[in-house]
C-alpha atoms as one frame of an Amber mdcrd trajectory, in Angstrom:
protein
   0.040  -0.038  -0.072   1.436   3.399  -0.995   1.242   6.415   1.082   0.260
   9.573  -0.603   2.163  13.064   0.254   0.163  16.140  -0.282   2.458  18.839
  -1.436   4.075  20.157  -4.404   7.803  20.586  -5.403   8.996  24.109  -4.998
  12.006  25.892  -7.130  14.459  24.536  -4.596  13.179  20.817  -5.008  11.933
  20.720  -1.512   8.227  20.205  -0.494   6.147  23.135  -0.239   3.223  22.484
   2.238   0.513  24.913   3.479   1.758  27.524   5.803   0.087  25.960   9.031
   1.770  22.715   8.538   5.269  24.195   8.006   5.755  27.116  10.265   5.396
  27.106  13.924   2.743  29.446  15.861   4.476  32.804  16.249   1.998  34.553
  18.743  -1.324  33.815  20.862  -2.711  36.019  17.956  -1.628  33.680  15.193
  -2.740  30.727  16.966  -6.298  32.087  17.602  -6.405  32.986  13.743  -5.435
  29.444  12.875  -8.127  28.004  14.956 -10.716  30.402  13.617  -9.535  29.862
  10.100 -10.013  25.692  10.722 -13.292  26.425  12.404 -14.739  28.378   9.451
 -13.279  26.927   6.280 -15.884  24.185   5.770 -18.982  26.457   6.393 -17.603
  29.651   4.352 -19.183  29.924   0.966 -16.893  29.976  -1.946 -18.432  31.693
  -4.739 -15.243  32.612  -6.558 -13.910  29.184  -6.507 -10.933  29.582  -4.681
 -10.828  26.134  -2.823 -10.320  25.524   0.720  -6.681  26.695   1.285  -7.744
  30.221  -0.451 -10.927  30.366   1.891  -8.852  29.587   4.897  -6.279  31.994
   4.020  -8.831  34.758   3.481 -10.210  33.848   6.918  -6.598  33.801   8.424
  -5.515  37.239   7.209  -8.883  38.722   8.024  -8.511  37.699  11.362  -4.856
  38.754  11.864  -5.757  42.309  10.601  -8.693  42.422  13.186  -6.495  41.557
  16.089  -3.604  43.975  15.179  -3.418  47.162  17.093  -4.706  50.222  15.094
  -1.962  51.858  13.368  -0.953  55.117  15.046  -1.051  58.139  12.787   1.423
  60.972  13.842   0.611  64.480  12.903   3.624  66.766  11.971   3.591  70.332
  13.121   4.833  72.632  10.801
């Protein structure tokens, strides 16, 4: 019985996997957003046909933007 490996070869000849499988969790916000993406990826509509990875990526990025502190704008005095 053969074992299937999911992934593709990148330019260097190594395996390219989804970000969640290859990079360690960097922060509590990262962990929370990964969990949110996992929980929502199968129930989110896909009208653009992005696929599960694309939808999960959108959910993750939106979550990270939402959890980051608001940018502070500096006003210069002239």
